[in-house]
Steps between C-alpha positions, in 0.01 A plus 500: 500500500623359828237509774581368846201349674490426870657159554416254777839571654431874502156450651651282771735786590199678651411329829158666509426302185642195679266569789205498262606160368524375857152637569362305205670190641350560844155544352535171315629322811221633719226501238255341743537796732542784251234485233553750221371513147755546222398864472529548876852357497606741227359793698685384813834472320469830320405665825814369670719588203398862490521547873123525543522254785693761699342828387148626561274677251627850581842393367373454145760739360777306678358174365509636147858623535611169647333319211680725252833446672454123496395524135829676426699252710364210290502698174641389167829606339519576130792725412389540138135589550468659844391865516540771761151413621514140633134451403539627142491145360206374701375423852819319602790742565804462277847642572822540305710317759484313830662799669235737363226268622629473855583870523146589392355263757740632766377854443142397578588284800735764644225760493252263665752387762554860606129533581520227764208287610426146389529597135841643579612169649402310185665768285818486709515123445465538123747788498751261655433246225557766234822618665617139519440458126691823435801375698457758777585264783519751785176671404323168440598365841391823670159493328441132567605535863255788540221281358611202709491701823148633446225389738197599291519257206645183646499282188688760297750524786570130484524512121759775535698283743483210256637716218770639728609152603529384139680823407757444773560148364537634144748768607732283708345537844341156515544465877295814554230371265502164676446659840216716371321200347547293815346782700198513268450125524495526880266800498147371562357824358664452159224425251718407203504135387752307713609280210588805292719635780662159542598498133662841545676379816637198314641733235661713771665187640619393155655843442716429805586147390276347768346229285402270788306780671329593172390140440374468857281811468350381173442148629319644802289713267420196290400289800284771656336618178140438401561456128424739218701759310733603782589140571585462133742793529659346809544173311657680202745689724591179680566325170702796375732494801540125486560514126767769535687281746512217251263279700 
């Protein structure tokens, strides 16, 4: 039996998960200011992950649907054992194919997005991720742009812009991705980790053959950083670019 578990690479494809990692890093960095027990930290992260940070108690049904959609998005694939009911094999949903998984998640997020509100913004963002995985470029860009242009859930808006920028780089529009990332780095309201955006910007430069600009961005990130996990990622990206050049 061949069961596909969620890999680190697949988890990293979800910037909300990335944001949670960054939150952990921030809590470690500012541990003297933010004092949380281990249990309190888990509650905080789960709350962010399921959108509870953005939705009030009357949106419990929306919270549950978002949680189910995210569960599907990060579900397992087992072509041999999967049933019509994704939960037939246990509490973690299992699908026959990647396409089936993302289409099931899309169905939930599409319904939630149509309802509007803050839950709709989060759903629209995840719908864009699903459409991206399904190769529906036009639909994915439209959904992510809708999430990026929202004014009610700012962090999700910036996450959508980050995904859009990377998507443009992946699909041959690196200049467009570069400009979007530069705009986010200049935006004082952007609450995503600067070093993470600088890594993406360096990749946008490299996609255009602008190695000197990519190195400069990463060196600036390294010099301005405060240490920790994100700095380690900057260092790895810097070494990767230098290694690829034969230096």
